[in-house]
Structure formats: C-alpha cells, structure tokens
C-alpha positions as CSV (number, residue, x, y, z in Angstrom):
1,M,16.4,12.1,7.6
2,L,14.4,11.3,4.5
3,R,10.7,11.5,5.0
4,S,10.4,8.2,3.1
5,R,12.2,6.6,6.1
6,Q,9.3,7.7,8.3
7,V,6.9,6.0,5.8
8,L,9.0,2.9,5.9
9,D,8.9,2.9,9.7
10,D,5.1,3.1,9.6
11,C,5.1,0.2,7.2
12,R,7.1,-1.8,9.7
13,R,4.6,-0.9,12.4
14,A,1.6,-1.9,10.2
15,T,3.4,-5.2,9.4
16,A,3.9,-5.9,13.1
17,L,0.2,-5.2,13.8
18,A,-0.6,-7.6,11.0
19,D,1.4,-10.3,12.9
20,S,-0.8,-9.9,15.9
21,A,-4.2,-9.5,14.1
22,A,-7.0,-11.1,16.0
23,S,-9.4,-11.5,13.1
24,G,-9.6,-11.7,9.4
25,Q,-10.9,-8.2,9.3
26,D,-8.0,-6.9,11.4
27,L,-5.5,-8.6,9.2
28,R,-7.1,-7.2,6.1
29,V,-7.0,-3.7,7.5
30,F,-3.4,-4.0,8.6
31,W,-2.5,-5.5,5.2
32,V,-4.1,-2.6,3.3
33,A,-2.2,-0.2,5.5
34,A,1.1,-2.0,5.2
35,I,1.0,-2.6,1.4
36,S,-0.1,1.0,0.8
37,L,2.7,2.3,3.0
38,A,5.2,0.0,1.2
39,R,4.3,1.7,-2.0
40,A,4.1,5.1,-0.5
41,V,7.8,4.9,0.4
42,G,8.6,5.4,-3.3
43,H,6.0,8.1,-3.8
44,V,7.3,10.2,-0.9
45,L,10.9,9.6,-2.0
46,S,10.1,11.0,-5.5
47,N,7.6,13.6,-4.6
48,V,9.0,15.0,-1.3
49,D,12.6,13.9,-0.6
50,A,13.8,14.3,-4.2
51,V,12.0,17.7,-4.5
52,D,13.7,18.9,-1.3
53,D,17.2,17.8,-2.2
54,P,18.7,17.8,-5.8
55,A,21.3,15.2,-4.6
56,V,18.5,12.8,-3.5
57,A,16.7,13.5,-6.8
58,E,19.7,12.4,-8.8
59,A,20.3,9.3,-6.6
60,N,16.7,8.4,-6.8
61,R,16.7,8.8,-10.6
62,L,19.7,6.5,-10.9
63,A,18.2,3.9,-8.5
64,F,14.8,3.9,-10.3
65,T,16.6,3.4,-13.6
66,G,18.4,0.4,-12.1
67,W,15.1,-1.0,-10.8
68,Q,13.5,-0.7,-14.2
69,S,16.5,-2.2,-16.1
70,N,16.7,-5.2,-13.8
71,R,13.1,-6.1,-12.9
72,P,13.9,-9.7,-11.9
73,A,16.4,-8.5,-9.2
74,N,13.8,-6.0,-8.0
75,A,10.8,-8.3,-8.3
76,V,9.8,-7.7,-4.7
77,Y,9.1,-4.1,-5.7
78,W,7.5,-4.6,-9.1
79,D,5.7,-8.0,-8.6
80,F,4.8,-7.6,-5.0
81,V,4.7,-4.0,-3.7
82,C,3.3,-2.4,-6.9
83,A,1.1,-5.3,-7.9
84,E,-0.5,-5.9,-4.5
85,R,-0.9,-2.2,-3.8
86,N,-2.7,-1.7,-7.2
87,L,-4.9,-4.8,-6.6
88,V,-6.0,-3.5,-3.2
89,L,-6.3,0.2,-3.8
90,K,-7.8,0.0,-7.3
91,Q,-10.0,-3.0,-7.0
92,Y,-10.1,-3.8,-3.2
93,E,-9.1,-7.4,-3.9
94,L,-6.8,-9.5,-1.9
95,N,-4.4,-12.0,-3.5
96,W,-4.5,-14.2,-0.3
97,Q,-7.1,-15.9,1.9
98,Y,-7.5,-15.8,5.6
99,D,-7.7,-19.5,6.2
100,P,-6.5,-21.2,9.4
101,S,-6.4,-24.6,7.7
102,L,-3.4,-25.9,5.8
103,V,-3.4,-28.9,3.5
104,T,-0.1,-30.8,3.1
105,A,1.2,-32.3,-0.1
106,D,-0.1,-35.7,1.2
107,G,-3.6,-34.2,1.5
108,D,-3.7,-34.1,5.3
109,L,-5.5,-31.1,6.8
110,F,-4.1,-29.2,9.7
111,E,-5.8,-26.4,11.6
112,L,-3.4,-23.6,12.5
113,D,-4.0,-20.6,14.7
114,A,-6.2,-18.2,12.8
115,G,-4.2,-16.2,10.3
116,L,-0.9,-17.8,11.2
117,Y,-0.1,-18.5,7.6
118,C,-1.7,-16.5,4.8
119,A,-0.3,-17.6,1.4
120,I,-0.3,-15.4,-1.7
121,D,-2.7,-17.0,-4.1
122,S,-1.1,-16.3,-7.5
123,G,1.8,-14.6,-9.2
124,P,5.6,-14.9,-8.8
125,F,5.4,-15.1,-5.0
126,E,2.5,-17.7,-4.9
127,G,2.6,-19.7,-1.7
128,A,4.7,-17.2,0.3
129,D,3.2,-15.8,3.5
130,I,2.0,-12.2,3.2
131,R,3.9,-11.1,6.3
132,D,7.1,-12.7,5.1
133,M,6.7,-10.8,1.8
134,L,6.1,-7.5,3.6
135,D,9.3,-8.1,5.6
136,M,11.1,-8.7,2.3
137,A,9.7,-5.5,0.9
138,I,10.8,-3.6,4.0
139,D,14.3,-5.1,3.7
140,W,14.4,-4.2,0.0
141,W,13.4,-0.6,0.7
142,D,16.0,-0.3,3.5
143,R,18.8,-1.3,1.1
144,Q,17.5,1.1,-1.6
145,L,17.2,4.0,0.8
146,D,20.7,3.2,2.3
147,W,22.1,3.4,-1.3
148,I,20.2,6.6,-2.2
149,E,21.3,8.3,1.0
150,A,24.9,7.3,0.5
151,D,24.9,8.4,-3.1
152,A,23.3,11.7,-2.3
153,L,25.8,12.3,0.5
154,S,28.7,11.7,-1.9
155,R,27.2,14.2,-4.4
156,R,27.1,16.9,-1.7
157,A,30.7,16.3,-0.8
C-alpha cells in the first residue's frame, strides 16, 4: 500500500472531525489538519512512495505532468488544495468564516446550527462549503492514486 494512502485516510478522518466540530476553534483546528493532509498526500507520494518504487515514480511523474497541463480539470488540486494549504500554513489565514447565519438572495436572515455551512469567501470555489470541498479533494486524490497504482502495477508486469 502506498504511504500516501495512509495520509489520505487521515485526511478523511480530519474531515469527519470537522463535520462534528463543536466550536469555531475546533473547526479551525480540524480544517488546518485536513487541508494540510490533503496537500501532504502529494508530498508523500513524491518523496516517499516514488522514492521507494521506480514504477510509482514514473506513474507519478506522468500524473503530475497531466495535472499541470490541464489545470482546469484539476482545479480542486491547484485552486483548492494547494491554494488553501498555502494560505493556512504560510499566513495562517482562512478563506472562510465560521458564521451560523445565512442570508438568502431575498435578504432574509436564517440562523443555522453553528458551523453547519462555512462558505469559501473567494476564488474559483467561492460559496462552496469547506467540508464539501474537502470531500471533493479526497475523491480527486482517490482517483489519482487509483490511476498511479494501476499504472505502476502495469509497469512492473
């Protein structure tokens, strides 16, 4: 099993903990963990898994080339995982607010359970809930790792 799969599983766990956060501080801490882990999947893939296995290294190189050449199709990685992780770890800023109130298009104000919906403030995913975006990132990584594992397996055959 790729070590990066373990990181992705930990990212899943941090995302699940974010879903049950009892306070804004809890959500912030789980968010920092989850977005950091979402980015760490790629680092561990490149710096551990690829170093340990030349077939994984080649599959990872091909995958990364594809991600770079088609950034729109991989926006969840570039514009969410990388961007949000950099914002948090380099500036300790959040691109979302912990606000239990929601204003509709008609201007009506509704009070939601605390932290039920935390929208991204800006960028290509503005308005999306942070936990939904983490789920999208996890799904993206699952597909990428599936492809890398299959490609590496075919290279070893």
